[in-house]
C-alpha positions as CSV (number, residue, x, y, z in Angstrom):
1,M,43.6,110.3,-13.1
2,A,46.8,109.1,-14.8
3,Q,48.6,111.5,-12.7
4,K,47.1,110.2,-9.6
5,N,48.1,106.6,-10.2
6,A,51.6,107.8,-11.1
7,S,52.0,109.5,-7.8
8,Q,50.9,106.4,-5.9
9,I,53.4,104.3,-7.7
10,E,56.2,106.7,-6.8
11,S,55.2,106.8,-3.2
12,I,55.3,103.0,-3.0
13,E,58.7,102.9,-4.5
14,H,60.1,105.3,-2.1
15,V,58.7,103.7,1.0
16,P,61.4,102.5,3.4
17,A,61.6,98.6,4.1
18,G,60.8,98.9,7.7
19,E,57.5,100.4,7.2
20,H,56.0,97.4,5.2
21,G,57.5,94.7,7.4
22,R,60.6,92.6,7.4
23,G,60.4,90.8,4.1
24,F,58.6,87.7,2.9
25,P,56.6,86.1,6.0
26,P,57.6,82.5,5.5
27,F,61.2,83.3,5.6
28,D,60.9,85.4,8.7
29,P,62.6,83.7,11.5
30,Q,60.2,84.8,14.1
31,T,57.3,83.0,12.5
32,F,59.3,79.6,12.0
33,A,57.8,78.0,15.2
34,S,54.2,78.7,14.5
35,Q,54.7,77.7,10.8
36,L,56.3,74.4,12.0
37,F,53.3,73.8,14.4
38,W,50.8,74.5,11.6
39,L,52.8,72.2,9.3
40,A,52.8,69.3,11.8
41,L,49.1,69.9,12.7
42,I,48.0,69.9,9.0
43,F,50.3,67.0,8.2
44,I,48.9,64.9,11.0
45,A,45.3,65.7,10.0
46,L,46.0,65.0,6.5
47,Y,47.7,61.7,7.4
48,L,44.9,60.7,9.7
49,L,42.4,61.8,7.0
50,M,44.1,59.6,4.3
51,S,44.9,56.6,6.5
52,R,41.6,56.5,8.2
53,I,39.2,57.4,5.4
54,A,40.8,57.9,1.8
55,L,43.1,54.9,1.8
56,P,40.7,52.3,3.2
57,R,38.2,53.5,0.5
58,I,40.7,53.2,-2.3
59,G,42.0,49.6,-0.9
60,S,38.4,48.6,-0.8
61,I,37.8,49.8,-4.3
62,L,41.1,48.0,-5.6
63,E,40.2,44.8,-3.7
64,E,36.6,45.0,-5.1
65,R,38.1,45.5,-8.6
66,R,40.4,42.5,-8.0
67,Q,37.7,40.3,-6.8
68,H,35.6,41.4,-9.6
69,V,38.3,40.6,-12.2
70,D,39.1,37.4,-10.5
71,A,35.4,36.5,-10.8
72,D,35.3,37.6,-14.4
73,L,38.4,35.5,-15.3
74,A,36.9,32.4,-13.4
75,E,33.6,32.9,-15.2
76,A,35.5,33.3,-18.6
77,Q,37.4,30.0,-17.9
78,R,34.4,28.3,-16.9
79,I,32.6,29.4,-20.1
80,K,35.6,28.5,-22.2
81,D,35.7,25.0,-20.5
82,D,32.0,24.7,-21.1
83,S,32.5,25.7,-24.8
84,D,35.4,23.3,-25.1
85,A,33.2,20.5,-23.6
86,A,30.3,21.5,-26.0
87,I,32.7,21.5,-29.0
88,A,34.0,18.1,-27.9
89,A,30.5,16.8,-27.5
90,H,29.5,18.2,-31.0
91,E,32.5,16.7,-32.6
92,K,31.9,13.3,-30.9
93,A,28.1,13.6,-32.1
94,L,29.2,14.5,-35.5
95,A,31.7,11.5,-35.7
96,E,29.0,9.2,-34.4
97,A,26.5,10.6,-36.9
98,R,29.0,10.0,-39.7
99,A,29.7,6.5,-38.7
100,R,25.9,5.8,-38.5
101,A,25.4,7.3,-41.9
102,Q,28.4,5.2,-43.4
103,M,26.9,2.0,-41.7
104,L,23.4,2.8,-43.1
105,A,24.9,3.7,-46.5
106,N,26.8,0.4,-46.6
107,A,23.7,-1.5,-45.4
108,T,21.6,0.1,-48.1
109,R,24.2,-0.5,-50.7
110,E,24.3,-4.1,-49.7
111,K,20.6,-4.6,-49.7
112,A,20.4,-2.8,-53.1
113,A,23.2,-5.1,-54.5
114,A,21.4,-8.2,-53.0
115,A,18.2,-7.2,-54.5
116,A,19.9,-6.3,-57.9
117,D,21.5,-9.7,-57.8
118,A,18.3,-11.6,-56.9
119,R,16.6,-9.7,-59.8
120,R,19.5,-10.4,-62.1
121,K,19.4,-14.2,-61.2
122,A,15.5,-14.2,-61.8
123,V,15.8,-12.5,-65.1
124,D,18.8,-14.8,-66.0
125,A,16.6,-18.0,-65.0
126,D,13.7,-16.4,-67.0
127,L,15.9,-15.8,-70.1
128,R,17.5,-19.2,-69.8
129,A,13.9,-20.7,-69.7
130,R,12.9,-18.6,-72.6
131,V,16.1,-19.4,-74.6
132,A,15.5,-23.2,-73.9
133,E,11.8,-22.8,-75.1
134,A,13.0,-20.8,-78.1
135,D,15.5,-23.5,-78.8
136,K,12.8,-26.0,-78.7
137,T,10.6,-24.0,-80.9
138,I,13.4,-23.4,-83.4
139,G,14.3,-27.0,-83.4
140,A,10.7,-28.1,-84.1
141,R,10.4,-25.4,-86.8
142,R,13.8,-26.3,-88.3
143,S,12.9,-29.9,-88.5
144,T,9.5,-28.9,-90.0
145,A,11.3,-26.4,-92.3
146,M,13.8,-29.2,-93.3
147,T,11.1,-31.5,-94.1
148,N,9.5,-28.8,-96.1
149,V,12.7,-27.8,-97.7
150,H,13.3,-31.4,-98.6
151,D,9.9,-31.7,-100.3
152,I,10.3,-28.3,-101.9
153,A,13.9,-29.4,-103.1
154,S,12.5,-32.7,-104.3
155,E,9.7,-31.0,-106.3
156,A,12.1,-28.2,-107.7
157,A,14.6,-30.9,-108.7
158,A,11.8,-33.0,-110.3
159,A,10.6,-29.9,-112.2
160,I,14.1,-28.9,-113.3
161,V,15.0,-32.6,-114.6
162,E,11.4,-32.6,-116.4
163,R,12.2,-29.4,-118.1
164,L,15.7,-30.3,-119.0
165,T,15.2,-33.6,-120.2
166,G,11.5,-33.5,-121.0
167,T,10.8,-36.7,-119.2
168,A,9.6,-37.0,-115.6
169,A,12.0,-38.2,-113.2
170,A,11.4,-40.9,-110.6
171,T,10.0,-39.5,-107.4
172,Q,12.1,-41.8,-105.3
173,E,15.4,-41.2,-107.1
174,V,14.9,-37.4,-106.9
175,A,14.2,-37.8,-103.0
176,E,17.3,-39.8,-102.4
177,A,19.5,-37.4,-104.4
178,V,18.1,-34.2,-102.5
179,G,18.7,-36.2,-99.2
180,R,22.3,-36.8,-100.1
181,A,22.8,-33.3,-101.2
182,L,21.3,-32.0,-97.9
183,R,23.3,-34.2,-95.7
184,R,26.5,-32.8,-96.9
């Protein structure tokens, strides 16, 4: 079989050019007119196909995409504006809430200070009344105690004089001496 293939190859190599034709067909000058006709016909058909069917579809797709992108951008801008407005409203509400909280805190602080001041004044008045009452009681007890001290001092002085001298001292004289000593 190898011999058969080899002989076929040799027969192809030794064939004269005229038997196979006149060379490469597209370069054959006799077919130029039909080639140009078919080129023009296919070009016109492709041009019509592209201009009437493909390009309008591509143009409509591009226009649809552009409109879709524009709509998405407009929607994004609207959402951004809405979020900016919501943020501004939130900030305003937050500022108002802070101001109200500050006012309430101040009012509560003032009320607490007023109540504390009123309680302090009431306690001060109560303490002043108690102190005045205690002063009266102390004054009364002091005068009682001083009377008792005078009597005790007189008795003690009389007892000391009697012990030291052996004679009882006059009660009137002892009372006067104790009175002079206590006044100093």
